[in-house]
N, C-alpha and C positions, 0 to 999 in steps of 0.2 A: 232575604229568604228564598229559596229553591222552592217547587214542586214535590217534592220529595217533604222535606219539610212542611211545608203547606198541606197536605196528605196526607200527614202524619198525625200534626195538629188538629185537623177534623173528624177524621177517624178517631184518635180517642175524645177529643168532644161529643162526640158520637156517641161511641160504648161507656163512656163516664155519664150520660143521661139515661140512657140503657135501663145503665145497674139501676140508677137513680127513679128509673121508672119502675124498674120491679120490684125494688127495695117496699116502696111504697102499694103496690099492685099487696106486698102479703101485712102489710100493717092493716088493710083496710078486709081481709082476709078475717071469713069466718073465727078458725081458730086460732090466729091472732089476737081476736077481742077475747075470747072466750080465757087462754091464756094472761091477757092484758088483764080481768077481774078475778082472774083467779091470784094470779099474782097482790095484786092489790091488797085483797081479806089478809093476807099477811106481814104486806108492808109498809107502809109511805111511801106518800108521792114525794120529794124532792127535786120543784122546779117542773120540769115536763118530762123526770126521767122517775123508771120504779130505784127504786132503794132494793139493794139486795144483799144479800149473805155471802162474804167471801170466805171460801174454804180452800186446802192445801192441802194436793193428793198425790199419792206416791202410786205411780204404775208399774208395773213390768214392761219389759227394755215388751216383749214380744203385744202388752194390751195398748203401749207406745204406739208401737208398729200398725199392730191395727186398728187406731183410732188414726193415724194416717195411710192409710188404706180407704178408708170409709170416706176421710176428706176428701181423699183423691175421687172415688167413684160419683158421688155427689155433684163436685170441680163438675166433671163430664159431664153432667145435665144438667149446669149452669146455679147449679145452689151451690153457696163458697161458706158454710157453716166457720164456725169456731169452734175448737175442744171445746167449748164448756157448753155450745151447743149438744152439741154429738151427745156428749156428757149426760145432762138433759132430756134428753129424748128420749139417751137407754133408762133412764130412770120413769119417765112418761108410759115407757113400754113394760115398766117393769109392776108398776100400779096395776096392774089387772089381771096378774098372778097372784096362782090360790095360796095357801102358806107352804106346799108342799114343792112345789115347780119356783120359789123360792127358797128354800131349801136345798134344794137339787143345786139350783145354783149358786151360793155361794157356799157349798159340801167341794164343787170340782175351782172351786179357787187355792190359789196357796198363795199362807201369809205371807208381809213382803216387811224386813224391817223400817221402820218408822225413822229414817236417816237426816237430818240437817246439813244443809251446804254452807256455809257462810260465803 
Protein backbone atom coordinates (compact mmCIF):
# COMPACT_ATOMS: atom_id res chain seq x y z
CA UNK A 1 0.00 0.00 0.00
CA UNK A 2 1.29 3.44 -0.81
CA UNK A 3 1.18 6.58 1.36
CA UNK A 4 -2.00 7.93 -0.26
CA UNK A 5 -3.90 4.73 0.41
CA UNK A 6 -2.77 4.64 4.04
CA UNK A 7 -3.66 8.29 4.44
CA UNK A 8 -7.12 7.72 2.95
CA UNK A 9 -7.67 4.67 5.14
CA UNK A 10 -6.77 6.65 8.28
CA UNK A 11 -9.01 9.54 7.21
CA UNK A 12 -11.97 7.18 6.71
CA UNK A 13 -11.31 5.53 10.06
CA UNK A 14 -11.26 8.93 11.84
CA UNK A 15 -14.42 10.07 10.04
CA UNK A 16 -16.22 6.85 10.93
CA UNK A 17 -15.17 7.16 14.57
CA UNK A 18 -16.30 10.80 14.67
CA UNK A 19 -19.67 9.78 13.20
CA UNK A 20 -20.11 7.07 15.82
CA UNK A 21 -19.29 9.58 18.56
CA UNK A 22 -21.92 12.01 17.21
CA UNK A 23 -24.52 9.24 17.14
CA UNK A 24 -23.69 8.34 20.74
CA UNK A 25 -23.99 12.01 21.77
CA UNK A 26 -27.43 12.21 20.17
CA UNK A 27 -28.52 9.01 21.89
CA UNK A 28 -27.52 10.52 25.24
CA UNK A 29 -29.38 13.79 24.59
CA UNK A 30 -32.52 14.57 26.57
CA UNK A 31 -34.60 14.92 23.40
CA UNK A 32 -33.64 11.43 22.26
CA UNK A 33 -34.42 10.01 25.69
CA UNK A 34 -37.83 11.76 25.83
CA UNK A 35 -38.70 10.50 22.36
CA UNK A 36 -37.56 7.01 23.26
CA UNK A 37 -39.72 7.01 26.43
CA UNK A 38 -42.75 8.33 24.53
CA UNK A 39 -42.39 5.72 21.81
CA UNK A 40 -41.90 2.93 24.32
CA UNK A 41 -45.33 3.69 25.76
CA UNK A 42 -46.96 2.85 22.44
CA UNK A 43 -44.80 0.00 21.19
CA UNK A 44 -42.93 -2.94 22.62
CA UNK A 45 -39.19 -3.33 22.69
CA UNK A 46 -37.72 -6.14 20.64
CA UNK A 47 -34.20 -6.87 21.79
CA UNK A 48 -32.48 -3.51 22.05
CA UNK A 49 -34.59 -1.92 19.33
CA UNK A 50 -37.95 -0.22 19.48
CA UNK A 51 -40.64 -1.81 17.36
CA UNK A 52 -42.30 0.63 14.99
CA UNK A 53 -45.23 0.68 12.62
CA UNK A 54 -44.38 0.75 8.95
CA UNK A 55 -46.47 2.87 6.60
CA UNK A 56 -46.36 3.48 2.90
CA UNK A 57 -46.81 7.09 1.82
CA UNK A 58 -47.27 8.80 -1.50
CA UNK A 59 -45.65 12.19 -2.05
CA UNK A 60 -45.97 14.57 -4.95
CA UNK A 61 -42.81 15.33 -6.92
CA UNK A 62 -42.63 18.74 -5.24
CA UNK A 63 -42.92 17.20 -1.77
CA UNK A 64 -40.23 14.62 -2.56
CA UNK A 65 -37.98 17.41 -3.84
CA UNK A 66 -38.68 19.44 -0.70
CA UNK A 67 -37.69 16.47 1.44
CA UNK A 68 -34.42 16.09 -0.48
CA UNK A 69 -33.71 19.82 -0.08
CA UNK A 70 -34.31 19.58 3.67
CA UNK A 71 -31.96 16.60 3.86
CA UNK A 72 -29.26 18.54 1.96
CA UNK A 73 -29.60 21.55 4.27
CA UNK A 74 -29.23 19.34 7.32
CA UNK A 75 -26.33 17.44 5.75
CA UNK A 76 -24.44 20.73 5.41
CA UNK A 77 -24.85 21.16 9.18
CA UNK A 78 -23.46 17.66 9.80
CA UNK A 79 -26.88 16.11 10.47
CA UNK A 80 -27.78 13.09 8.33
CA UNK A 81 -31.47 12.27 8.79
CA UNK A 82 -33.40 9.66 6.86
CA UNK A 83 -36.56 10.57 4.99
CA UNK A 84 -38.51 8.91 7.77
CA UNK A 85 -36.84 11.11 10.38
CA UNK A 86 -37.67 14.26 8.42
CA UNK A 87 -41.30 13.20 8.10
CA UNK A 88 -41.47 12.35 11.81
CA UNK A 89 -39.97 15.75 12.71
CA UNK A 90 -42.67 17.40 10.63
CA UNK A 91 -45.36 15.43 12.46
CA UNK A 92 -43.89 16.43 15.82
CA UNK A 93 -43.96 20.09 14.79
CA UNK A 94 -47.62 19.76 13.72
CA UNK A 95 -48.67 18.47 17.14
CA UNK A 96 -48.39 21.98 18.59
CA UNK A 97 -50.74 23.52 16.02
CA UNK A 98 -54.31 24.34 16.92
CA UNK A 99 -57.21 22.93 14.92
CA UNK A 100 -57.54 25.98 12.65
CA UNK A 101 -53.83 25.90 11.74
CA UNK A 102 -54.01 22.17 10.99
CA UNK A 103 -57.11 22.69 8.86
CA UNK A 104 -55.31 25.43 6.88
CA UNK A 105 -52.26 23.23 6.32
CA UNK A 106 -54.37 20.33 5.06
CA UNK A 107 -56.49 22.57 2.81
CA UNK A 108 -53.30 23.79 1.10
CA UNK A 109 -52.45 20.24 -0.01
CA UNK A 110 -53.81 18.72 -3.16
CA UNK A 111 -55.08 15.16 -3.38
CA UNK A 112 -52.77 12.50 -4.81
CA UNK A 113 -54.25 9.40 -6.34
CA UNK A 114 -52.98 6.31 -4.53
CA UNK A 115 -51.18 3.96 -6.90
CA UNK A 116 -49.28 0.75 -6.46
CA UNK A 117 -45.99 0.15 -8.19
CA UNK A 118 -45.36 -3.53 -8.81
